[in-house]
MMTF fields as JSON, N, C-alpha, C and O atoms, coordinates in Angstrom:
{
  "mmtfVersion": "1.0.0",
  "mmtfProducer": "UNKNOWN",
  "numBonds": 287,
  "numAtoms": 288,
  "numGroups": 72,
  "numChains": 1,
  "numModels": 1,
  "chainsPerModel": [1],
  "groupsPerChain": [72],
  "chainIdList": ["A"],
  "bondAtomList": [4, 2, 8, 6, 12, 10, 16, 14, 20, 18, 24, 22, 28, 26, 32, 30, 36, 34, 40, 38, 44, 42, 48, 46, 52, 50, 56, 54, 60, 58, 64, 62, 68, 66, 72, 70, 76, 74, 80, 78, 84, 82, 88, 86, 92, 90, 96, 94, 100, 98, 104, 102, 108, 106, 112, 110, 116, 114, 120, 118, 124, 122, 128, 126, 132, 130, 136, 134, 140, 138, 144, 142, 148, 146, 152, 150, 156, 154, 160, 158, 164, 162, 168, 166, 172, 170, 176, 174, 180, 178, 184, 182, 188, 186, 192, 190, 196, 194, 200, 198, 204, 202, 208, 206, 212, 210, 216, 214, 220, 218, 224, 222, 228, 226, 232, 230, 236, 234, 240, 238, 244, 242, 248, 246, 252, 250, 256, 254, 260, 258, 264, 262, 268, 266, 272, 270, 276, 274, 280, 278, 284, 282],
  "bondOrderList": [1, 1, 1, 1, 1, 1, 1, 1, 1, 1, 1, 1, 1, 1, 1, 1, 1, 1, 1, 1, 1, 1, 1, 1, 1, 1, 1, 1, 1, 1, 1, 1, 1, 1, 1, 1, 1, 1, 1, 1, 1, 1, 1, 1, 1, 1, 1, 1, 1, 1, 1, 1, 1, 1, 1, 1, 1, 1, 1, 1, 1, 1, 1, 1, 1, 1, 1, 1, 1, 1, 1],
  "groupList": [{"groupName": "UNK", "atomNameList": ["N", "CA", "C", "O"], "elementList": ["N", "C", "C", "O"], "formalChargeList": [0, 0, 0, 0], "bondAtomList": [1, 0, 2, 1, 3, 2], "bondOrderList": [1, 1, 2], "singleLetterCode": "X", "chemCompType": "L-PEPTIDE LINKING"}],
  "groupTypeList": [0, 0, 0, 0, 0, 0, 0, 0, 0, 0, 0, 0, 0, 0, 0, 0, 0, 0, 0, 0, 0, 0, 0, 0, 0, 0, 0, 0, 0, 0, 0, 0, 0, 0, 0, 0, 0, 0, 0, 0, 0, 0, 0, 0, 0, 0, 0, 0, 0, 0, 0, 0, 0, 0, 0, 0, 0, 0, 0, 0, 0, 0, 0, 0, 0, 0, 0, 0, 0, 0, 0, 0],
  "groupIdList": [1, 2, 3, 4, 5, 6, 7, 8, 9, 10, 11, 12, 13, 14, 15, 16, 17, 18, 19, 20, 21, 22, 23, 24, 25, 26, 27, 28, 29, 30, 31, 32, 33, 34, 35, 36, 37, 38, 39, 40, 41, 42, 43, 44, 45, 46, 47, 48, 49, 50, 51, 52, 53, 54, 55, 56, 57, 58, 59, 60, 61, 62, 63, 64, 65, 66, 67, 68, 69, 70, 71, 72],
  "secStructList": [7, 4, 4, 4, 6, 7, 1, 1, 2, 2, 2, 2, 2, 6, 6, 1, 6, 6, 5, 7, 1, 7, 7, 7, 7, 1, 5, 7, 6, 6, 1, 1, 5, 7, 7, 7, 7, 7, 7, 5, 6, 6, 1, 7, 4, 4, 4, 1, 7, 7, 3, 3, 6, 6, 3, 3, 7, 7, 1, 1, 7, 7, 4, 4, 4, 1, 7, 4, 4, 4, 7, 7],
  "xCoordList": [14.974, 15.039, 14.973, 15.675, 14.14, 13.993, 15.327, 15.703, 15.994, 17.26, 18.325, 19.193, 18.265, 19.201, 18.879, 19.679, 17.769, 17.378, 16.83, 16.895, 16.302, 15.805, 14.411, 13.616, 14.117, 12.819, 11.932, 10.704, 12.593, 11.916, 12.568, 13.729, 11.864, 12.512, 13.765, 14.735, 13.769, 14.913, 16.15, 17.266, 15.971, 17.055, 17.622, 18.832, 16.732, 17.196, 17.941, 18.945, 17.5, 18.176, 19.584, 20.486, 19.777, 21.117, 22.153, 23.351, 21.709, 22.657, 23.088, 24.043, 22.434, 22.765, 23.872, 23.855, 24.863, 25.92, 25.506, 26.14, 24.444, 24.0, 23.221, 22.97, 22.856, 22.122, 23.129, 23.67, 23.382, 24.415, 23.863, 24.587, 22.613, 22.024, 21.559, 21.622, 21.093, 20.488, 19.022, 18.581, 18.28, 16.853, 16.751, 17.636, 15.676, 15.51, 14.208, 13.251, 14.184, 13.001, 12.341, 11.117, 13.172, 12.638, 11.791, 10.895, 12.079, 11.24, 10.936, 11.851, 9.673, 9.376, 9.619, 9.969, 9.448, 9.779, 8.804, 9.096, 7.685, 6.738, 6.962, 6.177, 7.993, 8.253, 7.575, 7.775, 6.77, 6.069, 6.939, 8.104, 6.317, 7.025, 7.145, 6.21, 8.297, 8.543, 8.446, 7.547, 9.343, 9.29, 10.736, 11.718, 10.818, 12.127, 12.036, 11.054, 13.033, 13.035, 14.227, 15.186, 14.196, 15.252, 16.223, 15.779, 17.494, 18.543, 19.537, 20.425, 19.403, 20.259, 21.4, 21.17, 22.602, 23.829, 24.06, 24.688, 23.567, 23.861, 23.132, 23.487, 22.119, 21.379, 20.301, 19.732, 20.055, 19.049, 17.689, 17.378, 16.9, 15.543, 14.652, 13.821, 14.839, 13.982, 14.302, 13.505, 15.459, 15.877, 15.926, 16.445, 15.388, 15.319, 13.911, 12.955, 13.763, 12.461, 12.014, 12.723, 10.847, 10.269, 9.053, 8.136, 9.043, 7.911, 7.193, 7.819, 5.87, 5.001, 4.085, 3.292, 4.171, 3.418, 3.642, 2.705, 4.871, 5.229, 4.792, 4.946, 4.278, 3.843, 4.646, 5.04, 4.88, 5.656, 4.929, 3.743, 5.673, 5.123, 5.233, 5.869, 4.632, 4.705, 6.213, 7.054, 6.517, 7.888, 8.457, 9.673, 7.636, 8.063, 7.214, 5.985, 7.887, 7.178, 7.852, 9.071, 7.07, 7.623, 7.817, 6.843, 9.031, 9.248, 8.946, 8.713, 8.949, 8.652, 7.137, 6.728, 6.323, 4.919, 4.646, 3.547, 5.698, 5.543, 5.906, 6.781, 5.244, 5.581, 6.889, 7.152, 7.73, 9.049, 8.873, 9.624, 7.878, 7.68, 7.225, 7.24, 6.817, 6.291, 7.383, 7.098, 8.613, 9.694, 10.583, 11.037, 10.839, 11.766, 13.137, 14.056],
  "yCoordList": [15.153, 13.728, 12.922, 11.924, 13.36, 12.652, 12.73, 11.793, 13.892, 14.082, 13.062, 12.7, 12.614, 11.603, 10.216, 9.3, 10.025, 8.701, 7.846, 6.618, 8.482, 7.747, 7.19, 7.811, 6.07, 5.49, 5.811, 5.755, 6.15, 6.515, 7.755, 8.028, 8.514, 9.655, 9.255, 10.013, 8.127, 7.711, 7.481, 7.808, 6.943, 6.772, 8.133, 8.291, 9.088, 10.427, 11.116, 11.776, 10.999, 11.649, 11.089, 11.82, 9.809, 9.213, 9.879, 9.771, 10.572, 11.266, 12.62, 13.203, 13.125, 14.447, 14.327, 13.414, 15.26, 15.181, 15.365, 14.816, 16.136, 16.385, 15.203, 15.162, 14.259, 13.085, 12.048, 11.34, 11.96, 11.056, 9.753, 8.766, 9.76, 8.585, 7.612, 7.857, 6.508, 5.512, 5.436, 5.754, 5.015, 4.791, 3.466, 2.612, 3.332, 2.109, 1.423, 2.061, 0.153, -0.618, -0.51, -0.437, -0.501, -0.364, -1.6, -1.519, -2.724, -3.877, -4.373, -4.519, -4.619, -5.1, -6.583, -7.217, -7.156, -8.572, -9.51, -10.693, -8.987, -9.834, -9.765, -10.328, -9.1, -9.01, -7.881, -7.687, -7.127, -5.998, -4.744, -4.77, -3.655, -2.374, -1.877, -1.96, -1.385, -0.832, 0.69, 1.195, 1.421, 2.854, 3.418, 2.71, 4.64, 5.337, 6.646, 7.369, 6.979, 8.261, 9.079, 8.546, 10.352, 11.283, 11.578, 11.884, 11.487, 11.798, 12.716, 12.25, 14.015, 14.988, 15.399, 15.707, 15.408, 15.819, 15.09, 15.629, 13.863, 13.036, 13.365, 12.846, 14.221, 14.582, 13.533, 13.58, 12.625, 11.6, 12.02, 13.204, 11.018, 11.251, 12.012, 12.828, 11.731, 12.399, 13.875, 14.609, 14.339, 15.707, 16.414, 17.525, 15.776, 16.334, 16.849, 16.075, 18.13, 18.721, 18.411, 18.709, 17.815, 17.536, 18.399, 18.391, 19.151, 20.005, 19.47, 19.062, 19.475, 19.09, 20.231, 20.6, 20.815, 22.018, 23.116, 23.84, 23.26, 24.311, 24.03, 24.908, 22.905, 22.596, 21.432, 20.523, 21.488, 20.479, 19.13, 19.022, 18.113, 16.768, 16.122, 16.678, 14.989, 14.252, 13.943, 14.072, 13.555, 13.283, 12.149, 12.078, 11.276, 10.242, 10.355, 10.317, 10.496, 10.582, 9.593, 9.631, 8.715, 7.846, 8.606, 8.859, 8.963, 9.759, 9.076, 9.729, 7.735, 7.024, 7.08, 6.67, 7.587, 7.766, 9.007, 9.2, 9.842, 11.065, 10.826, 10.015, 11.523, 11.371, 12.065, 13.141, 11.467, 12.073, 13.49, 14.394, 13.684, 14.986, 16.054, 17.237, 15.66, 16.66, 17.185, 18.015, 16.706, 17.055, 18.069, 17.868, 19.214, 20.231, 20.009, 20.775],
  "zCoordList": [-15.795, -15.556, -16.858, -17.018, -17.762, -19.008, -19.849, -20.554, -19.722, -20.43, -19.996, -20.791, -18.786, -18.256, -18.782, -18.588, -19.424, -19.871, -18.741, -18.796, -17.738, -16.555, -16.807, -17.511, -16.261, -16.334, -15.128, -15.202, -14.014, -12.772, -12.194, -12.499, -11.373, -10.724, -9.917, -9.898, -9.276, -8.498, -9.403, -9.0, -10.576, -11.512, -11.98, -12.145, -12.186, -12.6, -11.494, -11.764, -10.249, -9.137, -8.928, -8.518, -9.206, -9.066, -9.939, -9.675, -10.981, -11.888, -11.342, -11.856, -10.343, -9.773, -8.751, -7.925, -8.792, -7.822, -6.361, -5.459, -6.131, -4.756, -4.136, -2.932, -4.996, -4.51, -4.127, -4.975, -2.826, -2.353, -1.767, -1.641, -1.422, -0.822, -1.863, -3.067, -1.362, -2.273, -1.963, -0.859, -2.94, -2.679, -1.929, -1.998, -1.236, -0.43, -0.779, -1.218, -0.585, -0.748, -2.101, -2.206, -3.154, -4.485, -4.844, -5.684, -4.211, -4.384, -2.929, -2.118, -2.631, -1.299, -1.191, -2.186, -0.021, 0.204, -0.563, -0.739, -1.001, -1.7, -3.229, -3.991, -3.658, -5.098, -5.804, -7.003, -5.086, -5.707, -5.659, -5.262, -6.082, -6.065, -4.587, -3.791, -4.302, -2.971, -3.087, -3.759, -2.452, -2.495, -2.633, -2.409, -2.99, -3.138, -2.43, -2.596, -1.638, -0.925, -1.315, -1.873, -1.041, -1.453, -0.274, 0.833, -0.516, 0.446, -0.23, -0.944, -0.017, -0.631, 0.285, 1.454, -0.216, 0.464, 1.747, 2.658, 1.852, 3.004, 4.303, 5.361, 4.229, 5.421, 5.809, 6.9, 4.912, 5.201, 4.68, 4.553, 4.386, 3.813, 4.799, 4.4, 6.095, 7.085, 7.246, 7.831, 6.739, 6.821, 5.474, 5.371, 4.444, 3.099, 2.85, 2.91, 2.575, 2.331, 0.917, -0.044, 0.789, -0.513, -0.703, 0.118, -1.798, -2.113, -3.329, -4.307, -3.259, -4.366, -4.625, -3.759, -5.817, -6.155, -5.14, -4.804, -4.637, -3.719, -2.288, -1.438, -1.991, -0.615, -0.078, -0.809, 1.242, 1.865, 1.787, 2.102, 1.359, 1.289, 2.688, 3.583, 2.855, 4.088, 4.377, 3.487, 5.574, 5.906, 5.069, 4.893, 4.558, 3.608, 2.383, 2.442, 1.27, 0.003, -0.984, -1.149, -1.636, -2.583, -3.906, -4.616, -4.234, -5.424, -6.719, -7.736, -6.696, -7.907, -8.247, -9.333, -7.312, -7.582, -8.447, -8.967, -8.581, -9.367, -10.829, -11.132, -11.716, -13.144, -13.447, -12.911, -14.307, -14.645, -15.186, -14.82, -16.058, -16.707, -15.743, -16.081, -14.537, -13.577, -12.617, -11.754, -12.767, -11.87, -12.546, -13.673, -11.815, -12.285, -11.716, -12.004]
}
């Protein structure tokens, strides 16, 4: 992710060809930080398995809450 020059995990994922979806709610309606979810190969965020330290994450995980250096 860092090699892509990304500031957030969502920005880094946008550089990958398998990442076809867009992140959603990056800014909430109150002007604060929203959330970003992963949509790989068009299956939707609800059908994309997210693993953190080898364990299944919740059905919704804000990927921008993860440190860029911690993502393989």
